[in-house]
N, C-alpha and C positions, 0 to 999 in steps of 0.2 A: 483551503477555501471551501466553505459549506455551500450547498446548493440553495437557491432561493426557495421560498415556501411554495411558490407556484411557478411552473415552467410553461411558458406560452407555447401552445401547440400540443401539450401533453396533459396538463392539469396540476392539481395540488400534489404534494409529495405523498399524501396519504390516499390519493386516488389509485385506482387499479388500471392497468393496461393488459391487453390480451393479444395473443397471436391470432391473426385472422384464420378462421377455420378453413381447412383444405388449402393451405398456403402452398403455392408452387415456388419454393425457394430458388430452384434452378433458374426459373424464368426471370426472377428479380436480380440475379447475379450479385448476391450479397458478398461483401468483403469478409475477411476473416474476423475482423472486429465486430461487424454486424451479426455474423453468425454466432459468435460467442455470447453477445448480449441477448440475442434472440433466445438462446438456450436458457438464459437466466429468467427471461420473461415466462417461458414455458406456456402453459395453457392460459394462465392468468397470474399476475403478481402485482403487489403494490410498488409504486415507483420508488419509494425510499428504500425498499428491500432490494430492488435491482441495483440501485446506486451503492448500497452498503456491501453487496456481494461482488460487485464488479472489481476487477483488478486494474482497470484502465484509469481509475480516478474519476471523481465526480464530473468535472468539466467535460472530459472526453466521453464519458458514458452518456451524459446528457446529449452531446452532439450526435452520438451514434443512435440514440433513441429517436431523436428528431429525424435523422436520416431514414430510419426504419419506418417512422410514421409517414414521411413523404413518399416512400416507396410502396406504401400500402401493406406493409408486413404486420404492423401492430395498430390497434385502435384503442381508444378509451373504453373501459368496460364498466358496466354497472353490476355490482355484486349484490345479490339479494339473499340474505340468510333465510333458510326455511326450517330452522330448528335442527338441521342435520349438521354433522361436523364439517362437511364440505359444502361451500356455498355454490349457488347456481349462478352461472355467468351468462349474460346475454350479450356476448361479444359480437355475434353476427348481426344483431339488430343495431348495434352501435356503429357498424362499419359504414363509412361515408361512400355511398354509391348513388347512381342516378335512378333510384327507385323510391317510390313512396313507401312509408312505413307499413301500410296495409299490404302492399304487394310483397315486401320483404317477408312479412310474417306468413303470408300464404305460401311462398316458395319454401321457406324454412320448414313449415309444418308438413307440407306435402313430401318434401325430400326426405324428411326423417321417418315418414310413414310408409315409404315405398315397399320396404321388405315385408311388411305385414299385410299388404294389399294384393288381392287377386287381380287378374287382367280386367275383369269387368269393373271392379271398384276403382282401379287406376284411371279408367276412362269416365268415371262418374256414372256408370250404368248399373242396373240391376242384373243379377245373374240370369243368363238366358236371353239377354237382349239380342235381337236379330242383327244380321250383317248390316242392314241399312242404318240402324242406330249406331252401330260400332263405327261405321264410316263417318257419320256426321259428328259423333263425339270426338273422334280423332282430329277431324278438321278444326273443330272449335278449340280443342286443347292445344293443337299445334300453333294456332294464332296467339295463344297466351304464353306458351312456354318455349317456343323456338328462340334460341339466343339471337339469331339473325334479325329478329324483330327489333332488337335494341342496338343495331349497328351504329358504331360511333359513340355509344354510351359507356360510361364507366360502370361496369358491373362488379368489379372486384371478384371476391370468392363466389358471388352469386352466379357468375357465368358457368362455373363448374357444376353448381347445383342444378341450374336449368338444363345443362347438357345431360346430366344424369336423368332428370325427369323426362326429357324428350326421348332419350333412348328407351326408357321404360315404356313410355306411351307408344312408341313405334313397335316395340316388341309385342305389346299387348294387341295392337291393331293387326300386326302380321299374323299372329296366332289365331285370333278370333275371326279373321276374314278368310282364312284358307280352311276348307272343310276337313281335310285330313289332319292338319295340325290342331284344329279346334277339337276334333273328336279325341285325339290323343291327350290333349290337355284336360278335357272333361273326364276321361277315363282315370287320369291321375288325381283328379279332384272330385270324388263321388258326390260330395255335398253340392257342388256347382252343377254337376250333371243332373242331379235330382231336381234342382231348382229350374234348370232349363227345360226338363220334361214337364214340370208343372206350369211353366210359362208358355209352353207350346199351345197353339190353338187346337181345339178338338177337331178330329177329322170330320168332314161333311157327312151327313147321314146318307146311307146307301139308299138309292132309289129302287124300289121294287118294280120288277118288270110285270106288267099286267099279264094275267093268265088268259090265254086264248081259249075261247069256248069252242068246243068241237060241234060242228053242225051235224044234226041227225039226219 
């Protein structure tokens, strides 16, 4: 029995499906069949290729794929060729969660940039920003990226992304708010230290003490 051209809940046979980024398979308690089919999906694969390679037969494989979809383990994926041998997959943006597309894009881009950002940049500050600005920036960012703000919402893989962002924000805040840790961090990053010195206000001018005239 051949599979239908379109599988409701998955898409056309020539469509792609992808494993949700940063999937916590243990939390989903996948069955052995689900685990084996998920391995066939890998990062991204066409539906007809998964059906062809599966040893479970098409009807059973389709049922397992639908189960994986219902559990949030796989999502439809849009594959955009860019002239390179390997396509670029936007699986995270295709994940169905309780977030607007613009918010999803913001979280994805920030999470992917964390390793290249210094503590000031993570908080959206210029190097050398004073403690008062660090405190306010952390407060503003916490309101946007703390996962508890979305209590009861379906965040899927975005919960792990937001948790990583929030941990990084907290680390940056703790370092920049404590003078000894901030000094050590700046010593380890001379370019930031130089920027902080440049941003520091100049010392107030020294007031000259009037000279007393001696009386004759």
